C-alpha positions as CSV (number, residue, x, y, z in Angstrom):
1,M,-79.0,-7.6,47.5
2,P,-78.2,-6.5,51.1
3,Q,-80.5,-4.2,52.8
4,L,-79.3,-0.8,54.1
5,P,-79.0,-1.1,57.9
6,E,-81.6,1.4,59.3
7,N,-79.5,2.6,62.2
8,F,-76.5,3.5,60.1
9,S,-75.7,6.9,58.4
10,Y,-74.6,7.3,54.8
11,S,-72.5,9.8,52.8
12,E,-73.2,10.9,49.3
13,D,-69.9,9.2,48.4
14,H,-71.4,5.9,49.5
15,E,-69.6,5.3,52.8
16,W,-71.4,4.4,56.0
17,I,-70.9,4.7,59.7
18,N,-72.6,2.2,62.0
19,V,-74.5,4.8,64.2
20,P,-76.9,7.6,63.5
21,A,-75.0,10.8,62.6
22,D,-76.3,12.7,65.6
23,E,-74.9,10.1,67.9
24,A,-71.4,9.7,66.3
25,E,-69.4,12.4,68.1
26,G,-67.3,11.1,70.9
27,K,-67.9,7.5,69.9
28,T,-65.7,5.0,68.1
29,V,-67.6,4.3,64.8
30,R,-67.0,1.7,62.1
31,V,-66.7,2.9,58.5
32,G,-67.4,0.9,55.3
33,I,-68.9,1.3,51.8
34,T,-72.4,0.6,50.8
35,H,-73.6,-2.4,48.6
36,I,-74.4,0.2,45.9
37,A,-70.7,1.4,45.9
38,A,-69.5,-2.2,45.9
39,D,-71.8,-3.2,43.0
40,R,-70.5,-0.2,41.0
41,L,-66.9,-1.0,41.7
42,G,-67.1,-4.7,40.8
43,E,-64.6,-7.2,42.1
44,I,-62.5,-5.4,44.7
45,V,-58.9,-6.7,44.5
46,F,-57.1,-4.3,46.9
47,A,-57.8,-1.7,49.6
48,E,-55.4,1.0,50.8
49,L,-56.7,2.1,54.2
50,P,-55.5,4.7,56.7
51,E,-53.2,3.7,59.4
52,V,-54.1,3.3,63.1
53,G,-53.4,6.6,64.7
54,D,-54.0,8.7,61.6
55,E,-56.2,11.8,61.9
56,V,-58.9,11.8,59.2
57,E,-61.2,14.6,58.2
58,A,-64.8,14.3,57.1
59,D,-65.3,14.6,53.3
60,S,-61.5,14.0,52.7
61,P,-59.9,11.1,50.9
62,V,-58.4,8.6,53.3
63,G,-57.5,5.6,51.1
64,E,-58.5,3.8,47.9
65,L,-60.4,0.7,46.8
66,E,-59.0,-0.9,43.7
67,S,-61.3,-3.1,41.6
68,T,-61.1,-4.9,38.3
69,K,-62.9,-1.9,36.8
70,S,-61.3,1.1,38.5
71,V,-59.7,2.8,41.5
72,S,-62.0,4.7,43.8
73,D,-61.2,7.1,46.7
74,I,-62.5,6.2,50.2
75,I,-63.9,9.5,51.5
76,S,-64.1,9.6,55.3
77,P,-67.7,10.3,56.5
78,V,-66.3,11.4,59.9
79,S,-63.4,13.4,61.4
80,G,-61.3,11.9,64.2
81,K,-58.5,9.4,64.9
82,V,-58.3,6.0,63.3
83,T,-58.4,3.4,66.1
84,A,-58.5,0.1,64.0
85,I,-58.4,-1.2,60.5
86,N,-60.1,-4.4,59.3
87,E,-57.0,-6.6,59.0
88,D,-59.1,-9.6,57.8
89,L,-59.5,-7.8,54.5
90,D,-55.8,-8.6,53.7
91,D,-56.8,-12.2,53.3
92,D,-59.9,-11.6,51.1
93,Y,-60.9,-8.2,49.7
94,S,-64.1,-9.8,48.2
95,V,-65.7,-9.7,51.6
96,I,-66.1,-5.9,51.1
97,S,-68.6,-6.6,48.3
98,E,-70.1,-9.8,49.7
99,D,-70.8,-8.5,53.2
100,P,-70.3,-4.7,53.2
101,Y,-72.2,-4.0,56.5
102,E,-70.7,-6.7,58.7
103,K,-67.4,-8.5,57.8
104,G,-66.5,-6.0,55.1
105,W,-66.1,-2.9,57.2
106,L,-62.9,-0.9,56.5
107,F,-61.7,1.0,59.6
108,E,-62.8,2.5,62.9
109,V,-62.6,6.2,64.0
110,E,-62.9,7.9,67.3
111,A,-65.3,10.5,65.9
112,T,-65.0,14.2,66.6
113,G,-67.4,15.2,63.9
114,T,-69.3,14.0,60.8
115,A,-69.9,15.0,57.2
116,D,-73.4,15.8,56.1
117,L,-74.8,12.3,56.3
118,S,-78.2,10.8,55.3
119,T,-80.4,8.3,57.0
120,A,-80.9,4.9,55.3
121,E,-84.3,6.1,53.8
122,E,-82.8,9.3,52.4
123,Y,-79.7,7.4,51.0
124,A,-82.0,4.8,49.4
125,K,-84.1,7.4,47.7
126,E,-81.1,9.4,46.5
127,N,-79.6,6.2,44.9
128,G,-82.7,4.4,43.6
129,D,-82.5,1.7,46.2
130,D,-86.0,2.1,47.7
């Protein structure tokens, strides 16, 4: 099972950003889902992501992940403007589950603010992954 990257921040909805929450504002941050979310979803077969240029708001739905088990909303952990989406996912959605913190990222946002995010340690304790 993958380890939670220590320098990332995590939402209660199981999304991550690749920087500590207090450093996110004014930076372009990468967003993805945790291995815990990926495990719960099962095999991911489709991802509906925001478009480049979209404005997203922290704690609001910005897309969906469809798995063989269910459909789950992607809840943005940050506010700001979408600057990129991971176009490699179109070829193989399974990478979201197989490599959630590297190749399986979802989109990037020029962050103007964040949701209430946890450290890796806090997230692990809240989700029984410590």
